[in-house]
C-alpha positions in Angstrom: -8.4 12.5 11.3 -6.3 12.8 14.5 -2.7 13.7 14.0 0.2 14.8 16.2 3.7 16.1 15.5 6.2 13.3 15.4 9.3 15.1 14.4 11.1 16.4 11.3 12.9 14.8 8.4 14.7 16.5 5.4 13.4 19.8 6.8 9.7 18.7 6.6 7.3 18.2 9.4 6.3 14.5 10.1 3.0 13.5 11.7 1.6 10.4 13.3 -2.0 10.0 12.1 -4.5 7.9 14.0 -7.5 6.3 12.2 -10.3 4.6 14.0 -13.6 3.2 12.9 -14.5 1.3 16.0 -13.6 -2.1 14.6 -10.0 -1.3 13.7 -7.4 1.3 14.8 -4.3 2.3 12.8 -1.4 4.7 13.2 0.0 6.0 9.9 3.0 8.3 9.4 3.6 10.5 6.4 7.3 9.5 6.6 7.5 6.6 4.2 3.7 6.5 4.2 4.3 3.9 6.9 1.7 1.8 8.7 3.1 2.1 12.2 0.5 0.1 14.2 -2.7 -1.8 13.5 -5.0 -2.8 16.3 -7.5 -5.6 15.5 -10.0 -7.6 17.5 -8.8 -10.8 19.1 -10.6 -13.8 20.6 -10.4 -12.4 24.2 -12.6 -9.4 23.2 -9.6 -7.1 23.3 -7.4 -5.6 20.6 -3.9 -6.7 19.4 -1.4 -4.7 17.5 -0.4 -7.0 14.6 2.3 -5.1 12.8 6.0 -4.7 13.5 7.3 -1.2 13.9 9.1 1.4 16.0 8.3 4.0 18.6 10.2 6.9 17.1 10.6 8.7 13.8 14.4 8.4 14.1 14.1 4.6 14.1 12.1 4.7 10.8 14.6 7.0 9.2 17.5 4.6 10.2 15.8 1.3 9.5 16.9 -1.2 6.9 14.0 -3.7 6.8 11.3 -1.4 5.4 8.9 -2.1 8.2 5.5 -0.7 7.3 6.5 1.7 4.6 5.5 2.0 0.9 8.2 0.6 -1.4 8.6 2.4 -4.7 9.1 3.6 -7.4 9.6 -0.1 -8.0 9.1 -2.6 -5.2 11.4 -5.6 -5.1 14.6 -6.1 -7.1 15.7 -4.9 -10.5 18.6 -7.0 -11.9 21.9 -5.2 -12.3 20.1 -1.9 -11.5 19.3 -1.1 -15.1 16.5 -1.4 -17.6 15.7 -0.3 -21.2 12.5 1.6 -21.9 11.7 3.0 -25.4 15.1 2.0 -26.6 16.8 4.1 -23.9 18.9 2.6 -21.0 18.4 3.8 -17.5 20.9 3.1 -14.7 19.4 3.0 -11.2 20.7 3.4 -7.7 22.5 0.3 -6.5 21.5 -0.5 -3.0 21.8 -4.3 -2.7 25.0 -5.4 -4.3 24.7 -4.9 -8.0 21.0 -4.7 -7.8 18.3 -2.2 -7.1 15.9 -2.9 -4.2 12.6 -1.2 -3.3 13.4 2.0 -5.2 16.9 2.6 -4.0 18.4 4.7 -1.2 15.8 7.4 -1.7 12.9 5.0 -2.3 9.4 6.0 -1.3 9.9 4.5 2.2 12.6 7.1 2.9 10.8 10.3 1.9 8.2 12.6 3.5 4.8 12.4 1.9 2.2 15.3 1.8 -1.0 14.8 3.7 -3.7 15.6 1.2 -6.9 14.8 3.1 -8.3 12.6 5.8 -11.1 11.8 8.2 -11.7 9.5 11.2 -11.2 6.4 9.1 -9.0 7.4 6.2 -6.0 9.4 5.1 -4.6 10.2 1.6 -0.9 10.8 1.2 0.9 12.1 -1.9 4.5 12.1 -3.2 5.9 13.7 -6.3 9.0 11.8 -7.4 11.1 14.1 -9.7 12.6 13.1 -13.0 15.9 11.3 -12.4 15.3 10.4 -8.8 17.3 7.2 -8.2 17.8 7.0 -12.0 14.1 6.8 -13.0 12.7 8.8 -15.9 9.9 11.2 -15.7 8.1 13.1 -12.9 5.8 10.6 -11.1 3.0 11.8 -8.9 1.3 9.1 -6.7 -1.1 8.8 -3.9 -1.6 6.2 -1.3 -4.9 6.0 0.7 -5.3 4.0 3.9 -9.0 3.4 4.6 -10.7 1.4 7.4 -14.0 -0.3 6.4 -15.5 -2.4 9.2 -12.7 -5.0 9.8 -11.0 -4.2 6.5 -7.8 -2.2 6.0 -7.9 -1.1 2.4 -4.8 0.4 0.6 -5.5 2.3 -2.7 -2.6 3.3 -4.9 -2.8 5.8 -7.8 -0.2 7.3 -10.0 0.4 9.4 -13.1 3.6 10.5 -14.9 4.7 13.0 -17.6 6.9 10.4 -19.3 6.8 6.6 -19.6 8.4 5.2 -16.5 8.1 2.4 -14.0 5.5 2.3 -11.1 5.2 -0.7 -8.8 4.1 0.1 -5.3 3.6 -2.1 -2.3 3.1 -1.8 1.4 5.9 -3.6 3.3 4.2 -4.3 6.7 5.3 -7.2 8.8 2.4 -9.1 10.4 2.3 -11.3 13.5 -1.3 -12.2 14.5 -0.2 -13.0 18.0 0.9 -9.5 18.4 4.0 -7.7 17.0 6.2 -8.6 20.0 4.9 -12.1 20.8 7.7 -14.2 19.3 7.5 -15.8 15.9 5.0 -16.6 13.2 6.1 -20.2 12.9 2.9 -21.5 14.4 0.7 -19.5 12.0 -1.3 -21.4 9.4 -1.1 -19.9 5.9 -2.6 -20.5 2.5 -1.8 -18.7 -0.8 -3.9 -19.1 -4.0 -1.0 -19.7 -6.4 0.0 -22.5 -8.7 3.4 -21.1 -9.5 6.2 -18.9 -8.1 8.7 -16.9 -10.1 12.2 -18.4 -10.0 15.1 -16.6 -8.2 18.7 -16.6 -9.2 21.5 -16.7 -6.6 21.1 -12.9 -6.1 17.4 -13.3 -5.4 16.4 -11.7 -8.7 13.7 -13.1 -11.0 15.0 -15.1 -13.9 11.8 -15.0 -15.9 11.1 -18.7 -15.3 8.0 -20.1 -13.6 8.2 -23.0 -11.1 5.0 -25.1 -10.4 4.4 -25.4 -6.7 3.3 -29.0 -6.9 5.4 -31.2 -4.6 7.4 -28.3 -3.2 7.3 -26.3 0.1 5.7 -23.5 -2.0 2.4 -25.5 -2.4 0.3 -23.4 0.0 -2.9 -23.9 -1.9 -4.2 -25.7 1.2 -3.7 -24.4 4.7 -0.3 -25.4 6.2 1.7 -24.6 9.3 4.5 -22.2 8.4 7.0 -24.1 10.6 6.3 -27.3 8.6 6.8 -25.7 5.3 9.9 -23.8 6.4 11.4 -27.2 7.1 10.9 -28.3 3.5 13.9 -28.8 1.2 14.2 -27.0 -2.1 16.9 -25.1 -3.8 14.7 -22.0 -3.9 14.2 -22.2 -0.1 18.0 -22.3 0.3 18.4 -19.2 -1.8 15.7 -17.3 0.1 16.8 -18.7 3.5 13.1 -19.4 3.9 10.1 -17.9 2.1 11.2 -14.8 0.2 9.5 -15.4 -3.1 6.9 -14.0 -5.5 3.8 -16.1 -5.9 1.8 -16.0 -9.2 -1.7 -15.4 -7.9 -4.5 -17.4 -9.4 -6.9 -14.9 -7.8 -5.5 -12.1 -10.0 -8.5 -12.0 -12.3 -10.9 -11.8 -9.4 -9.9 -9.5 -6.6 -13.0 -10.6 -4.6 -11.3 -14.0 -4.1 -8.7 -14.0 -1.3 -5.1 -14.2 -2.5 -4.0 -15.4 0.9 -5.3 -16.4 4.3 -3.4 -16.3 7.6 -4.6 -17.7 10.9 -3.3 -17.7 14.5 -4.8 -20.4 16.7 -3.3 -18.7 19.7 -5.0 -15.3 19.3 -7.9 -16.4 17.2 -7.1 -13.7 14.7 -7.4 -14.5 11.0 -6.4 -12.3 8.1 -7.4 -12.5 4.4 -5.5 -10.6 1.7 -7.2 -9.3 -1.5 -5.6 -7.6 -4.4 -6.1 -6.8 -8.1 -2.4 -7.3 -8.8 -0.9 -10.4 -10.3 1.9 -11.1 -7.8 2.5 -11.3 -4.1 5.9 -11.6 -2.5 5.7 -13.8 0.6 8.5 -13.1 3.1 8.9 -14.7 6.5 11.4 -12.4 8.2 14.3 -14.7 7.4 16.9 -11.9 7.7 15.8 -10.5 11.1 18.7 -11.3 13.3 17.4 -11.0 16.9 19.1 -7.6 17.4 16.3 -5.4 16.0 14.5 -3.4 18.7 10.9 -2.4 17.9 7.9 -0.8 19.6 8.0 -1.0 23.4 11.7 -2.1 23.3 10.6 -5.5 22.0 13.4 -7.5 20.3 12.3 -9.0 17.0 13.8 -12.5 16.4 14.2 -14.4 13.1 10.7 -15.2 11.8 9.2 -12.5 14.1 6.7 -11.5 11.4 5.8 -12.0 7.8 5.0 -9.8 4.8 2.4 -10.2 2.0 3.8 -7.7 -0.6 1.2 -7.4 -3.4 2.9 -6.1 -6.5 3.9 -6.6 -10.2 6.4 -9.5 -10.6 10.0 -8.7 -9.5 12.4 -7.5 -12.2 9.4 -7.4 -14.6 10.7 -4.3 -16.4 13.5 -6.6 -17.8 11.4 -9.6 -18.6 9.2 -9.2 -21.6 6.7 -12.0 -20.9 6.0 -10.7 -17.4 3.0 -8.2 -17.0 4.5 -4.8 -17.5 5.1 -2.4 -14.6 5.4 0.5 -17.0 3.1 3.5 -16.6 2.6 5.4 -19.8 2.9 9.2 -20.1 -0.4 10.7 -19.0 -1.9 7.4 -17.9 -3.6 7.1 -14.6 -2.7 3.8 -13.0 -4.5 2.4 -10.0 -4.3 -0.7 -7.8 -5.9 -2.0 -4.6 -4.9 -4.3 -1.7 -7.0 -5.0 1.3 -6.4 -6.9 4.6 -9.6 -8.3 6.2 -9.5 -9.4 9.8 -11.8 -12.0 11.5 -11.8 -14.0 14.7 -12.2 -17.7 15.2 
């Protein structure tokens, strides 16, 4: 494991860690457990950095779009910033109107993680979230491992708590297979193995209803150009201002089957997503405003990159028929997501 000093945050030293297995190269920071860069082989025989990010620690501390970080304790939105667990109500940090998003103001993307171990091709990071942080019950200790295996970036999540609580972690990387500063992802071709999405209300929170994708822009079961599907008309697309929705994965019972496939004809890079989780939030960078400056002083326009946020369904802690994001006292809870790269 190669690491260098990157600065300080909250009185703690922050490092930039470089992983390299010859097929892939990644830079990871222990601030927010962020994936800062990911270099993958392209058609020309070179390497392309396919994730959006920033050059400095200060930019990660000040960012609002969660680029590359781990979102938690609970990724996505919790309606009205509250939930009831074991007949006790918990009020959470409100950081998106009345709602709670990605763990609140001190979510896991805004803290310094400990570096537990590492090697040339992997690093393990740990964070202990204290009882009451952002309103959550119990002390939650979790680890995130980034591991390179041939052309696979594997992310392994593990957590345990001393009290029943919520744990729903995801990596919030933004991908552009033409390169992070190359324009937009509108020309990419995408497919997602999902027959349904979870419905959003006007505040982009899950209602608990399922919507079949048949006959909608959300039917990505066969490969489709993103620009074509973004032009589709649907009330849910208007709410999200594009794709900003949780897909109910039909691959959830078989993590060896790709949940999604993304291809760029321009670079020749393809990416498959695998996970053992039941949901994946697909977001096309609709709220990027063309003012955000990233690595190498590149300006990121609207639709500059997209996210595949594998996770439990949004607002699941408040919706009884959704798979539960609760981790029981003393339980060890694990999940896995992997991104596999190939060239055409």
